[in-house]
C-alpha positions in Angstrom: -14.8 4.6 -6.3 -14.6 1.4 -8.5 -17.0 -1.3 -8.4 -15.4 -4.9 -8.5 -17.2 -7.7 -9.3 -20.9 -8.4 -10.1 -21.1 -11.6 -8.2 -19.3 -13.6 -5.4 -16.2 -15.2 -6.9 -13.4 -17.5 -6.0 -10.1 -15.8 -5.9 -6.6 -17.7 -5.3 -4.2 -15.1 -3.7 -0.8 -15.2 -3.0 2.3 -16.5 -4.8 3.1 -19.8 -6.3 5.9 -21.9 -4.7 8.3 -21.2 -7.6 7.5 -17.3 -7.5 8.2 -17.4 -3.7 11.6 -19.1 -4.2 12.4 -16.9 -7.1 11.8 -13.9 -5.0 13.8 -15.3 -2.1 16.7 -15.7 -4.3 16.5 -12.0 -5.4 16.1 -11.1 -1.6 19.3 -13.0 -0.6 21.2 -11.1 -3.5 20.2 -7.9 -1.9 20.2 -8.7 1.6 22.3 -11.7 2.9 19.9 -11.8 5.9 17.1 -12.1 4.2 14.7 -15.1 5.6 12.3 -17.1 3.4 9.6 -16.7 6.3 9.6 -13.3 5.1 7.1 -14.7 2.4 4.8 -16.7 4.5 2.1 -14.3 3.9 2.3 -14.8 0.3 1.4 -18.7 0.7 -1.2 -19.4 -2.0 -4.8 -19.3 -0.6 -8.4 -19.4 -2.1 -10.8 -17.1 -1.0 -14.6 -16.1 -1.8 -14.7 -12.7 -2.5 -18.0 -10.7 -2.5 -18.6 -7.6 -4.8 -16.7 -4.7 -3.0 -15.7 -0.9 -4.1 -12.3 0.5 -3.8 -11.3 4.1 -4.0 -10.1 5.1 -7.5 -6.8 6.6 -5.9 -5.0 7.0 -2.7 -6.4 9.2 -0.2 -4.9 12.7 -0.7 -3.6 15.3 1.9 -6.7 17.5 0.7 -9.3 14.6 1.3 -7.5 13.6 4.6 -7.6 17.7 5.6 -11.5 17.7 5.1 -11.9 14.7 7.4 -9.8 16.4 10.2 -11.9 19.6 9.7 -15.0 18.1 9.9 -14.2 15.5 12.9 -11.4 17.0 14.9 -9.5 14.1 14.4 -5.8 14.0 16.0 -3.7 11.2 14.3 -1.4 8.9 16.1 1.8 10.4 14.8 0.3 14.1 16.3 -0.3 12.3 19.5 3.2 10.8 19.7 5.0 14.1 18.8 6.8 12.3 16.0 7.1 9.5 13.1 9.8 8.1 11.0 11.3 8.9 7.7 13.3 6.6 5.5 16.4 8.3 4.5 19.8 7.2 3.2 18.9 3.6 3.6 17.9 3.9 7.2 14.8 4.8 9.3 15.3 8.1 10.8 13.3 9.3 13.9 11.7 12.6 13.0 10.3 14.8 15.7 7.3 16.5 14.6 6.6 14.4 11.6 2.9 13.9 10.8 0.5 14.1 7.8 0.7 18.1 8.1 4.5 18.1 8.0 5.3 14.6 6.1 8.9 15.4 5.4 12.3 15.7 7.4 13.1 18.5 4.9 10.8 21.2 4.7 8.6 21.5 1.5 5.2 22.8 0.6 2.4 20.3 1.6 1.1 19.4 -2.1 -2.8 18.7 -1.5 -2.7 16.0 -4.3 -0.1 13.8 -2.9 -1.3 10.8 -1.1 -1.4 11.3 2.8 1.4 9.6 4.7 2.4 9.1 8.5 -1.1 7.4 9.1 -1.5 4.4 11.5 -4.0 1.7 11.0 -6.4 3.6 13.3 -6.1 6.9 11.4 -6.9 5.0 8.2 -9.8 3.0 9.9 -11.3 6.1 11.3 -11.0 8.1 7.8 -12.9 5.2 6.1 -15.6 4.9 8.8 -16.1 8.6 8.3 -16.4 8.2 4.6 -19.0 5.4 5.1 -16.7 2.5 4.4 -13.7 0.4 5.7 -10.2 -0.6 5.0 -10.2 -3.2 2.1 -9.1 -6.8 3.0 -5.7 -7.8 1.9 -7.2 -10.2 -0.5 -9.6 -7.5 -1.9 -6.9 -5.3 -2.4 -4.8 -8.2 -4.2 -7.6 -8.9 -6.5 -7.7 -5.5 -7.6 -4.0 -5.0 -8.1 -3.5 -8.2 -10.3 -7.0 -9.2 -11.8 -8.3 -12.8 -12.4 -5.1 -13.4 -14.4 -3.2 -13.1 -11.2 -0.6 -10.8 -12.6 2.8 -10.7 -10.9 2.7 -6.9 -11.5 -0.3 -4.7 -12.1 0.5 -4.3 -15.9 1.6 -8.1 -16.4 4.0 -10.5 -15.5 7.2 -8.9 -16.8 9.1 -6.1 -14.9 9.2 -2.6 -16.6 11.1 -0.1 -14.9 9.2 2.9 -16.4 6.1 2.1 -15.1 6.6 2.4 -11.2 8.4 4.8 -8.9 11.6 3.5 -7.5 13.9 5.2 -5.2 12.4 8.7 -5.6 12.3 11.5 -3.3 8.5 12.1 -3.2 5.5 9.9 -3.9 3.7 10.6 -7.3 0.3 12.7 -7.1 -2.8 10.2 -6.3 -4.1 8.9 -9.3 -1.0 9.6 -11.4 0.1 5.8 -11.8 -2.3 5.1 -14.2 -0.8 1.8 -15.5 -2.4 0.2 -12.3 -5.8 0.7 -13.7 -5.4 -1.9 -16.5 -8.0 -4.3 -14.8 -9.9 -2.5 -12.1 -9.7 1.2 -12.7 -7.9 1.7 -9.6 -4.8 3.5 -9.7 -1.5 3.6 -7.4 -1.3 0.0 -6.8 2.3 -0.3 -7.7 4.4 1.8 -5.3 3.8 5.6 -4.6 3.0 4.7 -0.8 2.1 1.5 1.2 -1.5 0.9 1.7 -3.4 -0.3 4.8 -5.3 -3.7 4.5 -7.2 -5.5 6.9 -6.0 -9.1 8.0 -8.5 -9.9 10.3 -10.2 -8.6 13.7 -8.0 -5.6 15.0 -5.1 -6.9 12.7 -3.7 -4.9 9.8 -0.7 -5.2 7.2 0.6 -3.2 4.2 0.3 -4.0 0.7 1.7 -2.3 -2.4 5.1 -1.0 -1.9 6.5 2.6 -2.1 8.3 5.2 -4.0 11.3 4.9 -1.5 11.8 0.9 -2.6 14.8 0.2 -4.3 13.9 -3.2 -6.0 11.0 -4.7 -8.2 10.4 -7.5 -5.4 8.4 -5.1 -3.1 6.4 -3.9 -6.2 4.8 -7.2 -6.9 1.0 -7.7 -6.4 1.3 -10.2 -4.0 3.7 -8.7 -1.7 2.5 -7.8 2.1 4.1 -6.5 5.3 2.3 -8.2 8.0 1.2 -7.4 11.3 2.2 -3.7 11.4 1.3 -2.3 14.5 1.1 1.3 13.5 
């Protein structure tokens, strides 16, 4: 884990009005049905952040397996008997998909990949077992962009060589070291979406994923709000 901050500090989360407008234009180019309201969660806001610790990498399959073996925990996807996979531009119902079998195409379960098909309840249970909690959206954003409020983890200019886009699989957890420029925390640009707390019983997703097709979902301020599971 990495300790961020030695004292409480003010942090301005979100994007400027100009940045949101620019993102919206780009979104409309890609999707005529894009709505400006999609970026409401990025409205600038000032928050007070206390010092906090954040895992240096995404949770791996091996780490989650250790939790399951010790606790007997059963994930929501396993209880339901299915999850979803994004293939060929569409979400596909995947019967039997879970963290144990994460892909529609059978592949060996690599232990160093980030664990996927994890609900917010699953993630919160894992964090509690580890003696921690999910980060807030603002804590995650501060770790990703730093006090300079960078648009991407490495700076304000997009660099296609530094983030995985449209790859079949995520990278091994901890391999996206360009994210560690400020906080020492990796995997904050792409790889897989990461759960954050929005408030009591409310959760969102930060960070983009390796399946993204455009840089707008790799920005440090981007978030998917109010995701149920």
